[in-house]
N, CA, C and O atoms as CSV, one atom per row, in Angstrom:
chain,resi,resn,atom,element,x,y,z
A,1,MET,N,N,-10.058,18.572,-12.317
A,1,MET,CA,C,-10.076,18.015,-10.974
A,1,MET,C,C,-10.266,19.136,-9.968
A,1,MET,O,O,-9.863,20.275,-10.202
A,2,LYS,N,N,-10.884,18.799,-8.850
A,2,LYS,CA,C,-11.047,19.767,-7.777
A,2,LYS,C,C,-10.756,19.086,-6.453
A,2,LYS,O,O,-10.806,17.860,-6.351
A,3,THR,N,N,-10.459,19.865,-5.467
A,3,THR,CA,C,-10.134,19.339,-4.150
A,3,THR,C,C,-11.332,19.530,-3.237
A,3,THR,O,O,-11.886,20.626,-3.150
A,4,SER,N,N,-11.727,18.471,-2.561
A,4,SER,CA,C,-12.814,18.576,-1.595
A,4,SER,C,C,-12.247,19.079,-0.274
A,4,SER,O,O,-11.042,19.306,-0.169
A,5,GLY,N,N,-13.080,19.253,0.719
A,5,GLY,CA,C,-12.645,19.739,2.018
A,5,GLY,C,C,-11.611,18.850,2.681
A,5,GLY,O,O,-10.821,19.329,3.494
A,6,SER,N,N,-11.599,17.552,2.350
A,6,SER,CA,C,-10.638,16.639,2.965
A,6,SER,C,C,-9.378,16.487,2.120
A,6,SER,O,O,-8.574,15.589,2.369
A,7,HIS,N,N,-9.200,17.338,1.141
A,7,HIS,CA,C,-8.022,17.347,0.275
A,7,HIS,C,C,-7.923,16.120,-0.621
A,7,HIS,O,O,-6.824,15.744,-1.029
A,8,ILE,N,N,-9.034,15.501,-0.929
A,8,ILE,CA,C,-9.052,14.379,-1.860
A,8,ILE,C,C,-9.365,14.942,-3.241
A,8,ILE,O,O,-10.319,15.700,-3.418
A,9,MET,N,N,-8.546,14.559,-4.215
A,9,MET,CA,C,-8.767,15.038,-5.575
A,9,MET,C,C,-9.943,14.270,-6.178
A,9,MET,O,O,-9.943,13.039,-6.205
A,10,LEU,N,N,-10.924,14.995,-6.653
A,10,LEU,CA,C,-12.079,14.384,-7.295
A,10,LEU,C,C,-11.951,14.552,-8.796
A,10,LEU,O,O,-11.635,15.639,-9.280
A,11,LEU,N,N,-12.192,13.495,-9.524
A,11,LEU,CA,C,-12.069,13.509,-10.970
A,11,LEU,C,C,-13.295,14.149,-11.599
A,11,LEU,O,O,-14.420,13.703,-11.374
A,12,ASP,N,N,-13.080,15.180,-12.377
A,12,ASP,CA,C,-14.158,15.794,-13.141
A,12,ASP,C,C,-14.118,15.168,-14.528
A,12,ASP,O,O,-13.368,15.620,-15.393
A,13,LYS,N,N,-14.915,14.140,-14.740
A,13,LYS,CA,C,-14.879,13.359,-15.970
A,13,LYS,C,C,-15.203,14.200,-17.199
A,13,LYS,O,O,-14.809,13.842,-18.309
A,14,ARG,N,N,-15.908,15.303,-17.020
A,14,ARG,CA,C,-16.245,16.159,-18.162
A,14,ARG,C,C,-15.007,16.846,-18.723
A,14,ARG,O,O,-14.953,17.141,-19.917
A,15,LYS,N,N,-14.019,17.104,-17.884
A,15,LYS,CA,C,-12.828,17.829,-18.313
A,15,LYS,C,C,-11.659,16.915,-18.664
A,15,LYS,O,O,-10.766,17.316,-19.411
A,16,VAL,N,N,-11.654,15.705,-18.141
A,16,VAL,CA,C,-10.512,14.823,-18.297
A,16,VAL,C,C,-10.589,13.997,-19.578
A,16,VAL,O,O,-9.558,13.731,-20.197
A,17,GLY,N,N,-11.761,13.595,-19.978
A,17,GLY,CA,C,-11.888,12.713,-21.138
A,17,GLY,C,C,-11.659,11.273,-20.725
A,17,GLY,O,O,-12.224,10.808,-19.735
A,18,LYS,N,N,-10.827,10.561,-21.482
A,18,LYS,CA,C,-10.539,9.164,-21.164
A,18,LYS,C,C,-9.751,9.078,-19.868
A,18,LYS,O,O,-8.887,9.914,-19.601
A,19,PHE,N,N,-10.048,8.079,-19.075
A,19,PHE,CA,C,-9.313,7.863,-17.834
A,19,PHE,C,C,-9.238,6.372,-17.565
A,19,PHE,O,O,-9.958,5.575,-18.167
A,20,GLU,N,N,-8.364,6.019,-16.661
A,20,GLU,CA,C,-8.114,4.629,-16.331
A,20,GLU,C,C,-8.181,4.453,-14.827
A,20,GLU,O,O,-7.657,5.278,-14.079
A,21,ILE,N,N,-8.821,3.388,-14.380
A,21,ILE,CA,C,-8.869,3.082,-12.955
A,21,ILE,C,C,-7.549,2.406,-12.593
A,21,ILE,O,O,-7.193,1.375,-13.163
A,22,THR,N,N,-6.833,2.991,-11.645
A,22,THR,CA,C,-5.546,2.427,-11.245
A,22,THR,C,C,-5.725,1.426,-10.110
A,22,THR,O,O,-6.673,1.511,-9.329
A,23,LEU,N,N,-4.818,0.503,-10.038
A,23,LEU,CA,C,-4.796,-0.529,-8.995
A,23,LEU,C,C,-6.064,-1.380,-8.983
A,23,LEU,O,O,-6.473,-1.902,-7.945
A,24,ASP,N,N,-6.671,-1.505,-10.155
A,24,ASP,CA,C,-7.879,-2.314,-10.293
A,24,ASP,C,C,-7.570,-3.768,-9.924
A,24,ASP,O,O,-6.535,-4.307,-10.314
A,25,GLY,N,N,-8.450,-4.378,-9.191
A,25,GLY,CA,C,-8.300,-5.782,-8.841
A,25,GLY,C,C,-7.516,-6.046,-7.564
A,25,GLY,O,O,-7.320,-7.202,-7.188
A,26,LEU,N,N,-7.064,-4.990,-6.892
A,26,LEU,CA,C,-6.339,-5.181,-5.644
A,26,LEU,C,C,-7.270,-4.998,-4.456
A,26,LEU,O,O,-8.221,-4.218,-4.513
A,27,GLU,N,N,-6.993,-5.715,-3.394
A,27,GLU,CA,C,-7.774,-5.622,-2.161
A,27,GLU,C,C,-7.083,-4.629,-1.234
A,27,GLU,O,O,-5.895,-4.772,-0.943
A,28,PHE,N,N,-7.816,-3.631,-0.773
A,28,PHE,CA,C,-7.241,-2.592,0.071
A,28,PHE,C,C,-7.512,-2.804,1.559
A,28,PHE,O,O,-6.947,-2.092,2.390
A,29,ALA,N,N,-8.355,-3.758,1.909
A,29,ALA,CA,C,-8.663,-4.019,3.314
A,29,ALA,C,C,-7.694,-5.067,3.867
A,29,ALA,O,O,-7.404,-6.069,3.213
A,30,PHE,N,N,-7.202,-4.818,5.076
A,30,PHE,CA,C,-6.272,-5.728,5.731
A,30,PHE,C,C,-6.733,-5.970,7.161
A,30,PHE,O,O,-7.085,-5.023,7.864
A,31,PRO,N,N,-6.735,-7.226,7.600
A,31,PRO,CA,C,-6.960,-7.464,9.022
A,31,PRO,C,C,-5.829,-6.789,9.816
A,31,PRO,O,O,-4.679,-6.780,9.377
A,32,VAL,N,N,-6.161,-6.232,10.973
A,32,VAL,CA,C,-5.172,-5.528,11.790
A,32,VAL,C,C,-3.982,-6.438,12.096
A,32,VAL,O,O,-2.836,-5.990,12.060
A,33,GLU,N,N,-4.244,-7.695,12.393
A,33,GLU,CA,C,-3.155,-8.622,12.715
A,33,GLU,C,C,-2.235,-8.832,11.515
A,33,GLU,O,O,-1.029,-9.009,11.689
A,34,GLN,N,N,-2.787,-8.814,10.301
A,34,GLN,CA,C,-1.952,-8.979,9.118
A,34,GLN,C,C,-1.075,-7.743,8.895
A,34,GLN,O,O,0.079,-7.867,8.483
A,35,LEU,N,N,-1.615,-6.561,9.163
A,35,LEU,CA,C,-0.800,-5.348,9.072
A,35,LEU,C,C,0.360,-5.405,10.061
A,35,LEU,O,O,1.481,-5.014,9.736
A,36,LYS,N,N,0.086,-5.890,11.259
A,36,LYS,CA,C,1.143,-6.036,12.263
A,36,LYS,C,C,2.208,-7.019,11.784
A,36,LYS,O,O,3.402,-6.787,11.977
A,37,GLU,N,N,1.779,-8.114,11.160
A,37,GLU,CA,C,2.718,-9.109,10.650
A,37,GLU,C,C,3.570,-8.522,9.515
A,37,GLU,O,O,4.781,-8.737,9.468
A,38,ILE,N,N,2.933,-7.786,8.609
A,38,ILE,CA,C,3.655,-7.146,7.508
A,38,ILE,C,C,4.698,-6.174,8.052
A,38,ILE,O,O,5.837,-6.146,7.586
A,39,LYS,N,N,4.300,-5.382,9.038
A,39,LYS,CA,C,5.230,-4.430,9.653
A,39,LYS,C,C,6.389,-5.161,10.323
A,39,LYS,O,O,7.543,-4.759,10.177
A,40,SER,N,N,6.093,-6.213,11.041
A,40,SER,CA,C,7.129,-6.986,11.726
A,40,SER,C,C,8.106,-7.605,10.719
A,40,SER,O,O,9.320,-7.534,10.911
A,41,LEU,N,N,7.588,-8.202,9.660
A,41,LEU,CA,C,8.445,-8.811,8.640
A,41,LEU,C,C,9.307,-7.760,7.954
A,41,LEU,O,O,10.475,-8.006,7.653
A,42,ASN,N,N,8.725,-6.579,7.706
A,42,ASN,CA,C,9.488,-5.485,7.109
A,42,ASN,C,C,10.627,-5.081,8.035
A,42,ASN,O,O,11.744,-4.847,7.574
A,43,HIS,N,N,10.357,-4.998,9.334
A,43,HIS,CA,C,11.380,-4.606,10.304
A,43,HIS,C,C,12.452,-5.688,10.474
A,43,HIS,O,O,13.573,-5.406,10.898
A,44,GLN,N,N,12.089,-6.933,10.136
A,44,GLN,CA,C,13.064,-8.027,10.189
A,44,GLN,C,C,13.935,-8.053,8.930
A,44,GLN,O,O,14.880,-8.837,8.849
A,45,GLY,N,N,13.622,-7.200,7.948
A,45,GLY,CA,C,14.458,-7.097,6.758
A,45,GLY,C,C,13.949,-7.817,5.527
A,45,GLY,O,O,14.652,-7.884,4.518
A,46,TYR,N,N,12.739,-8.359,5.590
A,46,TYR,CA,C,12.175,-9.026,4.419
A,46,TYR,C,C,11.761,-7.995,3.368
A,46,TYR,O,O,11.313,-6.901,3.711
A,47,SER,N,N,11.910,-8.345,2.094
A,47,SER,CA,C,11.466,-7.468,1.010
A,47,SER,C,C,9.953,-7.571,0.866
A,47,SER,O,O,9.337,-8.507,1.375
A,48,TYR,N,N,9.363,-6.616,0.176
A,48,TYR,CA,C,7.912,-6.654,-0.029
A,48,TYR,C,C,7.496,-7.909,-0.799
A,48,TYR,O,O,6.403,-8.431,-0.581
A,49,LYS,N,N,8.360,-8.401,-1.699
A,49,LYS,CA,C,8.040,-9.620,-2.455
A,49,LYS,C,C,8.051,-10.844,-1.541
A,49,LYS,O,O,7.191,-11.717,-1.656
A,50,GLU,N,N,9.031,-10.906,-0.631
A,50,GLU,CA,C,9.091,-12.011,0.316
A,50,GLU,C,C,7.902,-11.967,1.271
A,50,GLU,O,O,7.296,-12.995,1.574
A,51,ILE,N,N,7.577,-10.768,1.740
A,51,ILE,CA,C,6.433,-10.607,2.649
A,51,ILE,C,C,5.155,-11.067,1.958
A,51,ILE,O,O,4.327,-11.738,2.575
A,52,ALA,N,N,4.985,-10.716,0.693
A,52,ALA,CA,C,3.785,-11.106,-0.056
A,52,ALA,C,C,3.613,-12.625,-0.073
A,52,ALA,O,O,2.503,-13.134,0.087
A,53,LYS,N,N,4.709,-13.336,-0.266
A,53,LYS,CA,C,4.636,-14.806,-0.279
A,53,LYS,C,C,4.275,-15.345,1.101
A,53,LYS,O,O,3.474,-16.272,1.221
A,54,ILE,N,N,4.867,-14.761,2.141
A,54,ILE,CA,C,4.624,-15.234,3.501
A,54,ILE,C,C,3.173,-14.999,3.918
A,54,ILE,O,O,2.540,-15.892,4.482
A,55,VAL,N,N,2.636,-13.799,3.646
A,55,VAL,CA,C,1.282,-13.469,4.100
A,55,VAL,C,C,0.217,-13.809,3.054
A,55,VAL,O,O,-0.975,-13.589,3.265
A,56,LYS,N,N,0.681,-14.355,1.911
A,56,LYS,CA,C,-0.222,-14.788,0.839
A,56,LYS,C,C,-1.098,-13.646,0.317
A,56,LYS,O,O,-2.318,-13.770,0.204
A,57,ARG,N,N,-0.421,-12.509,-0.001
A,57,ARG,CA,C,-1.095,-11.345,-0.586
A,57,ARG,C,C,-0.356,-10.947,-1.852
A,57,ARG,O,O,0.803,-11.315,-2.045
A,58,ASN,N,N,-1.021,-10.201,-2.704
A,58,ASN,CA,C,-0.408,-9.653,-3.898
A,58,ASN,C,C,0.716,-8.713,-3.472
A,58,ASN,O,O,0.576,-7.984,-2.489
A,59,LYS,N,N,1.833,-8.726,-4.208
A,59,LYS,CA,C,2.978,-7.896,-3.823
A,59,LYS,C,C,2.626,-6.409,-3.812
A,59,LYS,O,O,3.182,-5.646,-3.022
A,60,TYR,N,N,1.715,-5.999,-4.675
A,60,TYR,CA,C,1.308,-4.592,-4.690
A,60,TYR,C,C,0.422,-4.256,-3.494
A,60,TYR,O,O,0.416,-3.116,-3.029
A,61,GLU,N,N,-0.325,-5.238,-2.996
A,61,GLU,CA,C,-1.114,-5.026,-1.781
A,61,GLU,C,C,-0.188,-4.826,-0.583
A,61,GLU,O,O,-0.488,-4.032,0.309
A,62,VAL,N,N,0.932,-5.545,-0.560
A,62,VAL,CA,C,1.912,-5.377,0.523
A,62,VAL,C,C,2.509,-3.975,0.458
A,62,VAL,O,O,2.710,-3.338,1.493
A,63,ILE,N,N,2.794,-3.491,-0.748
A,63,ILE,CA,C,3.298,-2.122,-0.891
A,63,ILE,C,C,2.265,-1.131,-0.352
A,63,ILE,O,O,2.626,-0.173,0.332
A,64,ILE,N,N,0.991,-1.352,-0.656
A,64,ILE,CA,C,-0.081,-0.486,-0.158
A,64,ILE,C,C,-0.109,-0.530,1.376
A,64,ILE,O,O,-0.264,0.504,2.026
A,65,ALA,N,N,0.039,-1.724,1.946
A,65,ALA,CA,C,0.046,-1.860,3.409
A,65,ALA,C,C,1.216,-1.093,4.018
A,65,ALA,O,O,1.046,-0.400,5.022
A,66,LEU,N,N,2.393,-1.209,3.424
A,66,LEU,CA,C,3.563,-0.495,3.943
A,66,LEU,C,C,3.390,1.013,3.804
A,66,LEU,O,O,3.805,1.772,4.680
A,67,LEU,N,N,2.785,1.443,2.720
A,67,LEU,CA,C,2.492,2.871,2.549
A,67,LEU,C,C,1.526,3.338,3.639
A,67,LEU,O,O,1.708,4.411,4.213
A,68,HIS,N,N,0.510,2.539,3.920
A,68,HIS,CA,C,-0.460,2.864,4.972
A,68,HIS,C,C,0.245,2.988,6.332
A,68,HIS,O,O,-0.007,3.925,7.090
A,69,ILE,N,N,1.117,2.044,6.621
A,69,ILE,CA,C,1.860,2.065,7.886
A,69,ILE,C,C,2.701,3.333,7.979
A,69,ILE,O,O,2.753,3.979,9.026
A,70,CYS,N,N,3.351,3.679,6.891
A,70,CYS,CA,C,4.177,4.889,6.842
A,70,CYS,C,C,3.335,6.146,7.028
A,70,CYS,O,O,3.737,7.064,7.743
A,71,ARG,N,N,2.165,6.192,6.385
A,71,ARG,CA,C,1.279,7.364,6.497
A,71,ARG,C,C,0.781,7.570,7.915
A,71,ARG,O,O,0.429,8.686,8.297
A,72,LYS,N,N,0.749,6.491,8.704
A,72,LYS,CA,C,0.346,6.599,10.111
A,72,LYS,C,C,1.485,7.123,10.967
A,72,LYS,O,O,1.321,7.298,12.175
A,73,GLY,N,N,2.641,7.375,10.357
A,73,GLY,CA,C,3.780,7.920,11.092
A,73,GLY,C,C,4.705,6.870,11.668
A,73,GLY,O,O,5.601,7.190,12.448
A,74,GLU,N,N,4.497,5.620,11.292
A,74,GLU,CA,C,5.349,4.546,11.797
A,74,GLU,C,C,6.501,4.307,10.830
A,74,GLU,O,O,6.384,4.580,9.635
A,75,LEU,N,N,7.605,3.801,11.346
A,75,LEU,CA,C,8.782,3.560,10.523
A,75,LEU,C,C,8.597,2.337,9.641
A,75,LEU,O,O,8.044,1.319,10.057
A,76,VAL,N,N,9.078,2.467,8.407
A,76,VAL,CA,C,9.077,1.360,7.455
A,76,VAL,C,C,10.491,1.257,6.906
A,76,VAL,O,O,11.106,2.258,6.540
A,77,GLY,N,N,10.998,0.023,6.855
A,77,GLY,CA,C,12.343,-0.214,6.339
A,77,GLY,C,C,12.348,-0.220,4.812
A,77,GLY,O,O,11.316,0.013,4.183
A,78,PRO,N,N,13.502,-0.485,4.223
A,78,PRO,CA,C,13.618,-0.506,2.763
A,78,PRO,C,C,12.668,-1.527,2.141
A,78,PRO,O,O,12.528,-2.642,2.643
A,79,MET,N,N,12.023,-1.141,1.056
A,79,MET,CA,C,11.064,-2.012,0.378
A,79,MET,C,C,11.750,-3.268,-0.166
A,79,MET,O,O,11.151,-4.342,-0.217
A,80,GLY,N,N,13.001,-3.117,-0.567
A,80,GLY,CA,C,13.741,-4.238,-1.117
A,80,GLY,C,C,14.311,-5.162,-0.064
A,80,GLY,O,O,14.947,-6.164,-0.391
A,81,GLY,N,N,14.090,-4.837,1.191
A,81,GLY,CA,C,14.595,-5.650,2.288
A,81,GLY,C,C,16.070,-5.422,2.527
A,81,GLY,O,O,16.732,-4.708,1.773
A,82,TYR,N,N,16.577,-6.029,3.575
A,82,TYR,CA,C,17.999,-5.893,3.875
A,82,TYR,C,C,18.573,-7.130,4.552
A,82,TYR,O,O,19.760,-7.166,4.875
A,83,LYS,N,N,17.744,-8.137,4.769
A,83,LYS,CA,C,18.265,-9.343,5.427
A,83,LYS,C,C,19.062,-10.159,4.423
A,83,LYS,O,O,18.777,-10.149,3.225
A,84,LYS,N,N,20.027,-10.840,4.912
A,84,LYS,CA,C,20.892,-11.673,4.052
A,84,LYS,C,C,20.565,-13.126,4.247
A,84,LYS,O,O,21.179,-13.987,3.617
């Protein structure tokens, strides 16, 4: 593997051999309004599993959305939620 100028690791298939595509089958694009809703639900204490049901997305896509929100420097609550 090597790092490009943007610090993204590029796979050198000649050196790695067998490899697996991770997160295959997940959608990484989110409407801005849906990201806002996910963030709001997270701040209200909903777990990522509950949020997934509410916004009708795969639970792993919700985790990706929360990771994206966090990477932008915004606060994200516990993934497991905290509302009773």
